[in-house]
Each structure stands twice: as structure tokens, then as C-alpha cells.
C-alpha positions in Angstrom: -39.7 115.3 -134.3 -42.3 117.0 -132.2 -39.7 119.7 -131.2 -38.7 120.3 -134.8 -42.4 120.5 -135.9 -42.9 123.5 -133.7 -40.2 125.5 -135.5 -40.9 127.5 -138.7 -38.1 126.6 -141.2 -37.0 129.4 -143.6 -35.9 129.0 -147.3 -32.2 128.3 -146.2 -33.1 125.9 -143.5 -32.8 128.4 -140.6 -35.5 128.8 -138.0 -37.6 131.9 -138.5 -38.7 133.9 -135.6 -42.4 134.0 -134.9 -44.5 137.2 -135.5 -45.2 137.1 -131.7 -41.6 137.3 -130.6 -41.0 140.2 -133.1 -44.0 142.1 -131.9 -43.0 141.7 -128.3 -39.9 143.9 -128.9 -42.2 146.7 -130.1 -43.6 147.0 -126.6 -40.3 147.9 -125.2 -40.4 151.7 -125.9 -43.8 151.9 -124.2 -42.7 149.9 -121.3 -39.6 152.0 -120.8 -41.7 155.2 -121.0 -44.1 153.9 -118.4 -41.3 152.9 -116.0 -39.3 156.2 -116.6 -42.2 158.6 -116.4 -44.7 156.8 -114.1 -43.4 153.9 -112.1 -40.0 155.5 -111.1 -41.4 158.9 -110.1 -44.2 157.2 -108.0 -41.7 155.0 -106.2 -39.4 157.9 -105.7 -42.4 159.8 -104.2 -43.0 157.1 -101.8 -39.3 157.3 -100.7 -39.5 161.1 -100.3 -42.7 160.7 -98.1 -40.5 159.2 -95.4 -38.3 162.2 -95.3 -38.4 165.9 -94.2 -36.9 167.0 -97.6 -37.7 170.7 -98.5 -37.6 170.0 -102.2 -34.4 172.0 -102.9 -31.7 171.0 -100.3 -29.3 168.2 -101.0 -29.6 167.0 -97.4 -32.6 165.6 -95.6 -33.4 163.4 -92.6 -35.4 160.2 -92.7 -38.4 160.6 -90.3 -40.1 157.2 -90.8 -44.0 157.4 -90.5 -43.9 160.9 -88.9 -45.2 162.6 -92.1 -48.1 160.1 -92.2 -48.9 160.8 -88.6 -48.8 164.5 -89.4 -51.2 164.0 -92.4 -53.8 162.0 -90.5 -53.9 164.6 -87.7 -54.0 167.7 -89.9 -57.5 169.1 -90.2 -56.6 170.5 -93.7 -56.0 167.1 -94.9 -59.7 166.0 -94.3 -60.8 169.4 -95.9 -59.0 168.7 -99.1 -60.0 165.0 -99.1 -63.6 166.1 -98.8 -63.2 168.6 -101.7 -61.3 166.0 -103.8 -64.2 163.5 -103.3 -66.7 166.2 -104.2 -64.9 167.0 -107.4 -64.4 163.3 -108.3 -67.9 161.9 -107.3 -69.9 165.0 -108.1 -68.4 165.6 -111.5 -68.7 161.9 -112.3 -72.4 162.0 -111.4 -73.3 165.1 -113.3 -71.2 164.2 -116.4 -72.8 160.9 -116.8 -76.3 162.1 -116.2 -76.1 165.0 -118.5 -73.9 163.1 -121.1 -76.4 160.3 -121.2 -79.3 162.8 -121.6 -77.5 164.6 -124.5 -76.7 161.1 -126.1 -80.3 160.0 -125.9 -81.4 163.2 -127.5 -78.8 163.4 -130.2 -79.4 159.7 -131.0 -82.7 160.7 -132.4 -83.3 162.0 -135.9 -83.4 165.7 -135.0 -82.4 168.8 -137.1 -78.9 170.3 -136.6 -77.8 167.1 -134.7 -74.2 167.3 -136.0 -73.8 171.0 -135.1 -75.3 170.4 -131.6 -72.9 167.6 -131.0 -70.0 169.7 -132.1 -71.0 172.6 -129.8 -71.3 170.3 -126.8 -68.0 168.6 -127.5 -66.1 171.9 -128.3 -65.1 172.7 -124.6 -63.2 169.5 -124.4 -60.5 170.7 -126.9 -59.8 173.8 -124.6 -57.0 173.6 -122.0 -58.5 173.1 -118.6 -56.3 176.1 -117.4 -57.7 178.3 -120.1 -61.2 177.1 -119.3 -60.6 178.0 -115.8 -59.4 181.6 -116.6 -62.5 182.0 -118.9 -64.9 181.3 -116.0 -62.8 183.4 -113.8 -63.3 186.4 -115.8 -67.0 185.6 -115.9 -67.4 185.2 -112.2 -64.7 187.8 -110.9 -66.0 190.4 -108.4 -64.2 193.1 -110.1 -64.7 193.4 -113.8 -66.4 190.0 -114.1 -68.9 189.8 -117.0 -71.6 188.5 -114.7 -71.3 191.3 -112.1 -71.0 193.8 -115.0 -74.4 192.7 -116.2 -75.9 192.7 -112.6 -74.7 196.3 -112.0 -76.0 197.3 -115.3 -79.5 196.1 -114.5 -79.3 197.8 -111.1 -78.4 194.7 -108.9 -75.6 194.4 -106.3 -72.5 192.4 -107.5 -71.9 188.9 -106.2 -68.6 187.7 -104.7 -69.1 184.1 -105.8 -65.4 183.3 -106.0 -64.9 184.5 -102.4 -67.7 182.4 -101.0 -66.2 179.1 -99.5 -69.6 177.4 -99.5 -70.1 178.0 -103.3 -66.5 177.7 -104.6 -66.3 173.8 -104.6 -69.6 173.5 -106.4 -68.5 176.1 -108.9 -65.5 174.0 -109.7 -67.6 170.9 -110.1 -69.9 172.8 -112.5 -66.9 174.1 -114.7 -65.3 170.7 -114.8 -68.7 169.1 -115.8 -69.3 171.7 -118.4 -65.9 171.1 -120.0 -65.8 167.3 -120.2 -69.6 166.4 -120.5 -68.9 166.1 -124.2 -66.6 163.0 -123.8 -69.3 161.2 -121.8 -71.8 162.2 -124.5 -69.6 160.7 -127.4 -69.0 157.4 -125.6 -72.7 157.1 -124.8 -73.6 157.9 -128.4 -71.3 155.1 -129.6 -72.8 152.7 -127.1 -76.4 153.6 -128.2 -75.6 153.2 -131.9 -74.1 149.7 -131.2 -77.4 148.5 -129.8 -79.5 146.5 -132.4 -82.9 147.9 -133.2 -84.2 144.4 -133.2 -84.5 144.6 -129.4 -86.7 147.7 -129.4 -88.9 146.3 -132.2 -89.5 143.1 -130.2 -90.2 145.1 -127.0 -92.7 147.3 -128.9 -94.5 144.2 -130.2 -94.8 143.1 -126.5 -96.3 146.5 -125.6 -93.3 147.8 -123.6 -93.3 151.5 -122.9 -90.4 153.9 -123.6 -89.3 153.8 -120.0 -89.5 150.0 -119.9 -87.4 149.8 -123.1 -84.8 152.2 -121.5 -84.7 150.3 -118.3 -84.7 146.8 -119.7 -82.8 147.2 -122.9 -80.8 150.5 -123.2 -79.4 150.7 -119.7 -78.1 147.0 -119.5 -76.6 147.2 -122.8 -75.0 150.6 -122.1 -73.2 149.2 -119.2 -69.7 149.0 -120.9 -70.0 152.6 -121.8 -71.1 153.5 -118.3 -68.1 151.6 -116.9 -65.7 153.5 -119.1 -67.2 156.9 -118.4 -67.4 156.4 -114.6 -63.8 155.2 -114.3 -62.5 158.0 -116.5 -64.6 160.7 -114.7 -63.6 159.5 -111.3 -59.9 159.6 -112.1 -60.1 163.0 -113.9 -62.2 164.4 -111.1 -60.0 163.2 -108.2 -56.8 164.6 -109.7 -58.3 167.9 -110.6 -55.7 170.7 -110.7 -55.8 173.2 -113.6 -59.2 174.5 -113.2 -58.8 175.0 -109.6 -55.5 177.0 -109.9 -57.1 179.2 -112.6 -60.5 179.7 -111.1 -60.0 180.1 -107.3 -56.4 179.3 -106.6 -57.6 176.9 -103.9 -59.1 179.8 -102.0 -60.4 181.5 -100.1 -58.0 180.0 -97.6 -58.0 176.3 -98.3 -61.8 176.2 -98.9 -61.6 174.9 -102.5 -58.2 173.1 -102.4 -58.0 169.6 -103.8 -55.3 167.2 -102.9 -53.5 168.1 -106.1 -53.4 171.8 -105.5 -52.6 171.2 -101.8 -49.6 169.3 -102.8 -48.5 172.1 -105.1 -48.9 174.6 -102.4 -47.0 172.5 -99.9 -44.1 171.9 -102.3 -43.6 175.4 -103.9 -45.1 177.8 -101.4 -44.1 176.0 -98.0 -41.1 174.1 -99.4 -42.4 171.0 -97.6 -41.7 168.3 -100.3 -41.7 165.4 -97.7 -45.2 166.2 -96.6 -46.3 167.0 -100.3 -45.1 163.5 -101.2 -47.1 162.0 -98.4 -50.2 163.7 -99.6 -49.5 162.4 -103.1 -49.2 158.9 -101.9 -52.5 159.2 -100.1 -54.2 160.7 -103.2 -52.9 157.8 -105.4 -54.3 155.3 -102.8 -57.7 157.0 -102.9 -57.8 157.1 -106.7 -56.7 153.5 -107.0 -59.3 152.2 -104.5 -62.3 154.2 -105.9 -61.3 153.4 -109.5 -61.0 149.6 -108.9 -64.3 149.6 -106.8 -66.2 151.4 -109.6 -64.6 149.2 -112.3 -65.5 145.9 -110.5 -69.0 147.1 -109.7 -70.0 148.2 -113.2 -68.3 145.2 -114.8 -70.5 142.9 -112.9 -73.5 144.8 -114.3 -72.4 144.4 -117.8 -74.5 141.9 -120.0 -73.8 140.2 -123.3 -75.5 141.9 -126.3 
């Protein structure tokens, strides 16, 4: 009887499938897409990292951990890792600080708030490759808008794109400029979900604006901070399009990220095995930093 009671009986006496079992089949296309376009290529990349495949030939040799030994002894690896961490962590820090500042400002009742919000968000809809070319034609030594303006006023042109000390920071700036609007929107949504009762109670207790921000706004914004930090870290660590368009990874390897270095290894040097090794290492770095950030900020979240 207990077993029969668990079944839902239809009008003709036949068991009716539950909604949950019907919905589970709807997940199948998504699961197949993830396995086909993410899981399988990643596992295949790991397999290739143990070979000396050139990316085109039908034949290759298994070399074991030789590519990994080569990677950890290659000075270029640590240069591109340093740049990748700069793009990931630097962009994350700037996007969150500036995005939060914009959100706090636009959460107030100011004039032209909607237009300002739209202008800040507008770069997000532009392709990163196009954005990189826009800034390239602004900073280019020959015919760049900035140098044209400098020479017009009698100053010497600047070779910013050819300066290896400045290039990586320029990429961080462009990436921050383009995607700060996403951080702003997420923070705005978080701010608008905080009840005004907390602030009214704090004002009655004589709390200053800074104390309200520190003890009310910041703790209750932790879910928004978690989302922004994780998204920014992942996006910054796998930065590719802007670098290709703006500097091409140069001069030399000065502004290469791990993504652009893999591209260079595969297509320019036909060293697919080594490129796959770099890809596995990059995936490991992204996974570790993302999980650390997620766990850390999740622990800081409080119940509203």
C-alpha cells in the first residue's frame, strides 16, 4: 500500500510520470553541449600536453612529462604568468573599486542618472577585439590620436605601445574601462536590495555615513562582491582579444598573457603539445584562484 501511495494514478489507472522526471530530460541538451564543447576539448588538451604534436601532422610521439618540465624551466612561462596575474588581479581590483564607486553615486537621486548609467555600461556591448583596436588607434605612435594631439601642441610623440614597462598596465586600463559597467550594474542591484530600515535605525543611533557604509552597506553587499570578484578574476586571467588587438603581446613577449602565448605557440611556432601544456597550467591557475576567492567571500556574506 505504501508503495502504491507514492505513485500518481492517471484517469485510466496508469501511473503518471512526475514533473521532476520530465524536467530532468530537459537538462540533456545542456549537458551534451557542456560535454561536447567544454569537457571533451579540455580532456583532449590534457592528452595533447603529453605529446610533441605540432598541431597539423597526423603523427606525434608521447613524451610523458617532458613538456611540463620544459614549461617550468622556461623563463617566458613566468613572464606570461606574471602578466596574466596582473591582468586578472589588477583588473579585478580596479573594476570593483570603480564599479562600487559608480554604483554608490548612481544609487543617489541625482540628475541624468539613467543617461550616466547607460554611458558607463555602453563599452560592455562592444567586442573586446574592436575595443582593443579603438585604443590602438588612440595610442599608436604613427597616426595615433594622442600623438597627433601632442605634436599639434608642440610636444614630442610618445611610444606607449612600444614600452614594455607600460604595456601591461595599459591592457589592465582598457579591460577595466570596458567591463567596469558590469560591476556597476551588479553593485547597483545589490544596493537597491538593502532595506532602508537599516540606515534609518543607524541614523537614529548617530552613526556617520562611513560607519553606515562599513557596518551596513559593505556586509550586505558581500553577495554582489563575490559575484563580481569571481567573474572579474576569470575574465582577467583568460584575457586574449584586447591584447591581440592592442599590443599583439609585444614588444617581444612583454605583454603576453597565457592565452596569447598559447596562440603564439600553436599558430606561429606549430608547437601544439607545448601550447596544450600552457593551457592546462592556465586552467589550473584560474580554477585555484576562482575557488579561493569564492570560498573567502562566501564566508564573509551575512544574512540580510
